[in-house]
C-alpha positions as CSV (number, residue, x, y, z in Angstrom):
1,M,-8.7,-14.3,2.8
2,T,-8.4,-11.5,5.4
3,Y,-5.5,-9.2,5.7
4,S,-6.8,-7.1,8.6
5,N,-5.9,-9.8,11.1
6,N,-2.2,-8.8,10.5
7,I,-2.7,-5.1,11.5
8,R,-1.6,-3.8,14.8
9,F,-4.0,-1.2,16.4
10,E,-1.1,1.2,17.2
11,D,-0.2,1.4,13.6
12,M,-3.5,2.5,12.3
13,L,-3.0,6.0,10.9
14,S,-5.5,8.3,9.3
15,V,-3.8,8.4,5.8
16,R,-6.5,7.9,3.2
17,Y,-6.7,6.9,-0.4
18,A,-9.9,7.1,-2.4
19,G,-11.8,7.9,0.8
20,L,-10.7,4.9,2.8
21,R,-8.0,4.7,5.4
22,I,-4.7,2.9,4.6
23,A,-3.4,0.4,7.2
24,P,-0.1,-1.4,6.6
25,T,0.6,-5.0,7.4
26,R,3.6,-5.8,9.6
27,A,5.6,-6.9,6.5
28,A,4.7,-3.7,4.7
29,Q,5.8,-1.7,7.7
30,R,9.2,-3.3,7.6
31,E,9.4,-2.6,3.8
32,L,8.5,1.1,4.4
33,F,11.2,1.4,7.1
34,K,13.8,-0.3,5.0
35,L,13.1,2.0,2.0
36,G,12.8,5.1,4.2
37,L,9.2,5.8,3.1
38,D,5.9,6.5,4.9
39,L,2.2,6.2,4.1
40,Q,2.1,9.6,2.4
41,D,4.6,8.3,-0.1
42,C,2.3,5.3,-0.8
43,V,-0.5,7.7,-1.5
44,E,1.7,9.6,-3.9
45,I,2.5,6.3,-5.7
46,L,-1.1,5.3,-5.9
47,D,-2.3,8.8,-7.1
48,D,0.5,9.5,-9.6
49,G,1.5,5.9,-10.7
50,Y,0.3,3.7,-13.4
51,S,-1.1,0.2,-13.4
52,P,1.4,-2.4,-14.9
53,R,-0.9,-5.4,-14.9
54,K,-4.3,-6.6,-13.9
55,R,-4.8,-7.7,-10.3
56,A,-7.6,-9.4,-8.5
57,K,-10.9,-7.6,-7.7
58,D,-10.4,-4.9,-4.9
59,T,-6.6,-5.1,-5.3
60,I,-4.6,-2.2,-6.8
61,E,-1.0,-2.2,-7.8
62,R,0.6,1.0,-9.0
63,W,4.2,1.8,-10.3
64,L,5.8,5.2,-10.2
65,D,9.0,5.9,-12.0
66,K,11.6,8.1,-10.2
67,G,14.8,8.5,-12.1
68,N,16.2,5.0,-13.0
69,K,14.2,3.4,-10.1
70,T,10.5,2.3,-10.0
71,L,8.5,2.4,-6.8
72,N,5.5,0.0,-6.5
73,A,2.7,-0.3,-4.0
74,V,0.0,-3.0,-3.7
75,I,-3.1,-2.4,-1.6
76,A,-6.2,-4.6,-1.1
77,K,-9.6,-3.6,0.2
78,D,-10.6,-5.2,3.4
79,Y,-12.9,-4.8,6.4
80,D,-11.3,-3.8,9.7
81,D,-13.2,-5.4,12.6
82,T,-11.5,-3.2,15.2
83,R,-12.9,0.0,13.7
84,N,-15.9,-1.5,12.0
85,E,-15.1,0.1,8.6
86,E,-13.7,-0.8,5.2
87,C,-10.1,0.1,4.7
88,W,-7.2,-0.4,2.3
89,V,-4.5,-2.7,3.5
90,L,-1.0,-2.0,2.2
91,I,0.4,-5.5,1.5
92,H,3.6,-4.6,-0.3
93,I,5.8,-1.6,-1.2
94,G,9.0,-1.9,-3.1
95,K,11.7,-0.3,-5.2
96,F,13.5,-1.8,-8.2
97,T,15.4,-0.9,-11.3
98,K,13.5,-1.6,-14.5
99,R,15.3,-3.6,-17.3
100,K,15.6,-2.0,-20.7
């Protein structure tokens, strides 16, 4: 399964996590815009957040609590044929209220 087919070349920024560039999918770009976030916010979630559950190999999900809301980001490692390099693909970012 390849996520890099869903990346537009214009959207490839040089924001990095764990040494690899982060490239958002179109769906993730819409989620970022809707939440008013950018890729730097994703890096903050990935660096400072915690892992709520186990994901597949080379897939990372992190949650970060901010007040009564929780931000979550999901990235997967993939190979970008356009730039001939490995990268992280942001496949989801969201915000929700945790139940008590």
